[in-house]
C-alpha positions as CSV (number, residue, x, y, z in Angstrom):
1,M,-3.5,17.3,-19.2
2,S,0.0,15.8,-18.7
3,H,0.9,12.6,-20.4
4,I,3.6,11.8,-17.8
5,L,2.7,8.8,-15.6
6,W,1.4,10.1,-12.3
7,V,3.3,7.4,-10.4
8,E,6.5,9.0,-11.6
9,K,5.3,12.7,-11.6
10,Y,4.1,12.4,-8.0
11,R,6.6,9.8,-6.6
12,P,7.6,10.9,-3.1
13,K,11.1,12.3,-2.9
14,T,11.7,11.9,0.9
15,I,11.1,9.3,3.5
16,E,8.6,11.6,5.3
17,E,6.5,11.8,2.1
18,C,6.2,8.0,1.8
19,I,2.9,6.4,3.0
20,L,4.1,3.5,5.2
21,P,3.7,2.1,8.7
22,D,5.3,4.4,11.3
23,G,7.8,1.7,12.3
24,I,9.1,1.2,8.7
25,K,9.4,5.0,8.1
26,A,11.3,5.3,11.4
27,T,13.8,2.6,10.3
28,F,14.6,4.4,7.0
29,Q,14.6,7.8,8.7
30,E,17.3,6.5,11.0
31,Y,19.4,5.5,8.0
32,V,19.0,9.0,6.7
33,N,20.0,10.6,10.0
34,R,23.1,8.4,10.2
35,K,23.9,9.0,6.4
36,E,24.2,5.2,6.1
37,I,22.8,2.7,3.7
38,P,23.4,-0.9,4.6
39,N,22.6,-3.8,2.2
40,L,18.8,-4.1,2.3
41,L,16.2,-6.7,1.2
42,L,12.8,-5.0,1.0
43,A,9.9,-7.5,0.8
44,G,6.3,-6.8,0.3
45,S,3.3,-6.8,-2.1
46,A,3.4,-5.0,-5.4
47,G,3.0,-1.2,-5.3
48,V,3.4,-0.8,-1.6
49,G,6.3,1.6,-1.9
50,K,9.5,-0.5,-1.8
51,T,11.2,1.1,-4.9
52,T,10.0,4.5,-3.9
53,I,11.5,4.4,-0.5
54,A,14.8,2.9,-1.9
55,K,15.1,5.9,-4.3
56,A,14.1,8.4,-1.6
57,L,16.7,6.9,0.8
58,C,19.5,7.3,-1.8
59,E,18.4,10.8,-2.6
60,E,18.3,11.9,1.0
61,V,21.6,10.4,1.9
62,G,23.2,11.8,-1.2
63,C,24.4,8.5,-2.8
64,D,24.8,7.8,-6.5
65,Y,22.7,4.9,-7.5
66,I,21.7,2.7,-10.5
67,M,18.4,0.9,-11.0
68,I,18.2,-2.5,-12.6
69,N,14.9,-4.3,-13.1
70,G,15.2,-8.0,-12.3
71,S,12.2,-9.0,-14.3
72,D,13.6,-7.4,-17.5
73,E,17.3,-8.3,-17.0
74,S,17.4,-11.6,-15.1
75,G,20.5,-13.2,-16.8
76,I,24.0,-13.5,-15.5
77,D,25.2,-10.9,-18.1
78,V,23.5,-8.2,-15.9
79,L,26.0,-8.8,-13.2
80,R,29.0,-9.0,-15.5
81,N,28.1,-5.9,-17.4
82,K,25.9,-3.2,-15.7
83,I,26.6,-4.0,-12.1
84,K,30.3,-4.7,-12.3
85,N,31.1,-1.7,-14.5
86,Y,29.1,0.6,-12.2
87,A,30.1,-0.8,-8.8
88,S,33.9,-1.1,-9.5
89,S,34.3,2.6,-10.0
90,M,34.4,5.3,-7.3
91,S,31.5,7.7,-6.8
92,L,31.9,11.2,-8.3
93,S,30.6,12.6,-5.0
94,G,33.1,10.7,-3.0
95,G,30.5,8.7,-1.1
96,R,29.2,5.2,-1.3
97,K,27.4,4.0,-4.4
98,V,24.1,2.0,-4.3
99,V,22.8,-0.7,-6.7
100,I,19.0,-1.0,-6.5
101,I,17.8,-4.4,-7.9
102,D,14.1,-4.0,-8.4
103,E,12.0,-7.2,-8.5
104,A,15.0,-9.3,-7.5
105,D,12.8,-12.4,-7.0
106,Y,12.8,-12.6,-10.8
107,L,16.6,-13.1,-10.9
108,N,17.7,-16.7,-11.7
109,P,18.2,-18.4,-8.3
110,N,20.7,-20.9,-9.7
111,S,23.0,-18.5,-11.5
112,T,22.4,-14.7,-11.1
113,Q,21.4,-14.7,-7.4
114,P,24.5,-16.6,-6.3
115,A,26.6,-14.2,-8.4
116,M,24.9,-11.3,-6.7
117,R,26.1,-12.8,-3.4
118,G,29.7,-12.6,-4.7
119,A,29.1,-9.0,-5.9
120,I,28.0,-7.9,-2.5
121,E,31.3,-9.1,-1.0
122,E,33.5,-8.0,-3.9
123,F,32.3,-4.4,-3.8
124,A,31.6,-4.0,-0.1
125,S,34.1,-1.3,0.3
126,N,32.3,1.3,-1.8
127,C,28.9,-0.1,-2.8
128,S,25.7,-1.1,-1.1
129,F,22.9,-3.2,-2.6
130,I,19.2,-2.8,-2.1
131,F,17.0,-5.7,-3.4
132,T,13.2,-5.3,-3.7
133,C,10.9,-8.3,-4.0
134,N,7.3,-9.4,-3.8
135,F,8.2,-12.8,-2.4
136,K,11.3,-13.0,-0.2
137,N,11.1,-16.8,-0.1
138,R,12.3,-16.6,-3.8
139,I,15.6,-15.0,-2.7
140,I,18.3,-17.4,-1.8
141,D,19.5,-17.6,1.8
142,P,23.1,-16.3,1.1
143,I,21.5,-12.9,0.0
144,H,19.2,-12.9,3.0
145,S,22.1,-13.3,5.4
146,R,24.1,-10.5,3.8
147,C,21.2,-8.0,4.0
148,T,19.0,-6.3,6.6
149,V,15.5,-7.6,5.7
150,V,12.6,-5.1,5.9
151,D,9.1,-6.6,5.6
152,F,6.6,-4.1,4.3
153,K,3.7,-5.5,6.4
154,I,0.8,-3.1,6.8
155,N,-1.8,-5.2,8.7
156,G,-2.1,-2.9,11.8
157,S,-1.7,0.3,9.8
158,K,-4.0,-0.4,6.8
159,Q,-6.9,1.9,7.7
160,K,-4.5,4.8,8.6
161,M,-2.5,4.3,5.4
162,A,-5.6,4.0,3.2
163,A,-6.9,7.3,4.6
164,A,-3.5,9.0,4.0
165,F,-3.4,7.7,0.4
166,F,-7.0,8.9,-0.2
167,K,-5.9,12.4,0.7
168,R,-2.8,12.0,-1.5
169,A,-5.0,10.9,-4.4
170,E,-7.4,13.8,-3.9
171,W,-4.5,16.3,-4.0
172,I,-3.1,14.7,-7.2
173,L,-6.5,14.9,-8.9
174,E,-6.9,18.5,-7.9
175,Q,-3.3,19.3,-9.2
176,E,-4.3,17.7,-12.6
177,G,-7.6,19.6,-12.7
178,I,-9.8,16.4,-12.6
179,T,-13.4,16.6,-11.4
180,Y,-14.0,13.5,-9.2
181,D,-16.5,11.8,-7.1
182,K,-15.0,10.9,-3.7
183,A,-17.0,7.7,-3.5
184,V,-15.5,6.5,-6.8
185,V,-12.0,7.4,-5.7
186,A,-12.6,5.5,-2.4
187,A,-13.8,2.5,-4.4
188,V,-10.7,2.4,-6.5
189,I,-8.5,2.6,-3.5
190,T,-10.5,0.0,-1.6
191,K,-10.1,-2.4,-4.6
192,H,-6.4,-2.1,-5.1
193,F,-4.9,-0.9,-1.8
194,P,-2.1,-1.3,-0.7
195,D,-0.9,-1.3,-4.4
196,N,-0.7,2.5,-4.5
197,R,1.0,2.3,-7.9
198,R,-1.9,0.6,-9.4
199,V,-4.4,2.9,-7.8
200,L,-2.7,5.9,-9.4
201,N,-2.4,4.2,-12.8
202,E,-6.1,3.3,-12.7
203,L,-7.2,6.9,-11.6
204,Q,-5.0,8.3,-14.4
205,R,-6.6,5.9,-16.9
206,Y,-10.2,6.8,-15.7
207,S,-9.4,10.6,-15.8
208,V,-8.8,10.8,-19.5
209,S,-12.2,12.5,-20.0
210,G,-11.4,15.0,-17.2
211,T,-14.0,13.5,-14.9
212,I,-14.0,10.5,-12.6
213,D,-17.6,9.7,-11.7
214,K,-19.9,6.8,-10.9
215,G,-20.0,5.9,-14.6
216,I,-16.6,4.2,-14.3
217,L,-17.5,2.0,-11.3
218,A,-18.3,-0.9,-13.6
219,S,-14.8,-0.6,-15.1
220,V,-13.2,-0.6,-11.7
221,S,-14.4,-4.2,-11.2
222,D,-13.4,-5.4,-14.7
223,V,-10.3,-7.5,-15.1
224,Q,-8.2,-6.0,-17.9
225,M,-7.5,-8.7,-20.4
226,N,-5.9,-7.1,-23.5
227,E,-2.4,-7.2,-21.9
228,L,-2.8,-10.9,-20.9
229,V,-4.2,-12.0,-24.2
230,S,-1.2,-10.4,-26.0
231,S,1.2,-12.1,-23.6
232,I,-0.4,-15.5,-24.1
233,M,-0.4,-15.2,-27.9
234,N,3.3,-14.1,-27.9
235,K,4.2,-16.9,-25.5
236,D,5.6,-14.3,-23.1
237,F,5.8,-16.2,-19.8
238,A,7.4,-13.4,-17.8
239,S,4.6,-10.9,-18.8
240,C,2.0,-13.5,-18.0
241,R,3.5,-14.1,-14.6
242,K,3.6,-10.4,-13.8
243,W,-0.1,-10.0,-14.9
244,V,-1.1,-12.8,-12.6
245,T,0.7,-11.2,-9.7
246,N,-1.0,-7.9,-10.3
247,N,-4.5,-9.3,-10.8
248,L,-4.9,-12.0,-8.2
249,D,-7.0,-9.6,-6.1
250,N,-9.8,-10.2,-8.6
251,D,-12.2,-13.1,-8.3
252,V,-10.4,-16.2,-9.7
253,T,-13.6,-17.7,-11.3
254,R,-14.2,-14.4,-13.1
255,I,-10.6,-14.4,-14.4
256,F,-11.1,-17.9,-15.9
257,R,-14.4,-16.7,-17.5
258,N,-12.7,-13.6,-18.9
259,I,-9.8,-15.6,-20.4
260,Y,-12.4,-17.8,-22.1
261,D,-14.3,-14.9,-23.6
262,S,-11.1,-13.0,-24.6
263,L,-9.3,-16.0,-26.2
264,Y,-12.2,-17.6,-28.1
265,D,-12.0,-15.4,-31.2
266,K,-8.2,-15.4,-31.2
267,L,-7.8,-19.2,-31.5
268,K,-7.7,-21.4,-34.5
269,P,-11.0,-23.5,-34.5
270,N,-9.2,-26.8,-33.7
271,S,-7.7,-25.2,-30.5
272,V,-11.0,-24.0,-29.0
273,P,-11.9,-27.4,-27.5
274,Q,-8.4,-27.7,-26.0
275,M,-8.7,-24.2,-24.5
276,V,-12.1,-25.2,-22.9
277,L,-10.6,-28.4,-21.3
278,I,-7.5,-26.5,-20.0
279,L,-9.6,-23.8,-18.4
280,A,-12.1,-26.3,-17.0
281,K,-9.3,-28.3,-15.4
282,Y,-7.6,-25.3,-13.7
283,Q,-10.8,-23.7,-12.7
284,Y,-11.9,-26.9,-10.9
285,Q,-8.5,-27.1,-9.2
286,S,-8.7,-23.5,-8.0
287,A,-11.4,-24.6,-5.5
288,F,-8.9,-26.4,-3.4
289,V,-5.3,-25.5,-4.4
290,A,-3.0,-23.9,-1.8
291,D,-1.4,-21.4,-4.2
292,H,-3.8,-19.7,-6.7
293,E,-0.9,-17.9,-8.3
294,I,0.9,-21.1,-9.3
295,N,-2.3,-22.7,-10.4
296,L,-3.2,-19.7,-12.7
297,I,0.4,-19.5,-14.1
298,A,0.3,-23.2,-14.9
299,C,-3.0,-22.7,-16.7
300,L,-1.6,-19.9,-18.8
301,T,1.5,-21.8,-19.6
302,E,-0.5,-24.8,-20.8
303,L,-2.6,-22.5,-23.0
304,M,0.6,-21.0,-24.5
305,V,2.0,-24.5,-25.2
306,E,-1.1,-26.4,-26.4
307,C,-3.1,-23.8,-28.3
308,E,-2.7,-22.4,-31.8
309,F,-3.6,-18.8,-32.5
310,K,-4.9,-17.1,-35.6
């Protein structure tokens, strides 16, 4: 069985292969037909296909492009080094170049994002910019105004898209020689859709034995804590934030309980009471807060600051 990540191995190469609402696909197909890529801001939930369609657009139009991940490289040096060095030169193919800024909502809104606005204008003659983000309200207005904004909303197309992705998942499992129970595959898709990236990652993880059957259904509903615990112990705020974004579809009360169970043996004895008080405070607040993401991130931040680990 291949060790290549399925999300990369089976990533769609064309607009037509992407599983998206018809209206969004039509918009991008028109760009392909016109051989034109404007500055774009692609907004939508994690795993819905923003990065995939950005790459497919560049491939079909025949543009050179560079990928930069905003969550990994969010400082001003990114602009001065990678982007400027790339965008200031002409394309080898003679066409326009494209800079894809993935997870652009992680870029610093006080320094890097304003600098990006300047880059859009400075390199307008030979370079387009495509920004992807989960939360477009975290992108400053000057970037909004210089881009065509595409919202990856799937409300009216959810059932059709889920059915299409179920067929795609079946095909991938058959290509990989995995025996599977259709009900289990449907359960994984139901839990994580429209995060298609996570669906494939979970199916690949469950397929290690060569079979996906009802025995893994209990695991499907479990919140995976090892990554989070490691991030808390290393005081890695960015990783904690990404974990929260990817796991808010789980029951919040259960998340707090799993944090308690997972951290208990990792703390120095004098920090256990502090952990209990912190978790109790934020779990209580979760019953009435407007934004569960901010509440949970605040909880994890306080755990990182106040608790001592073995």
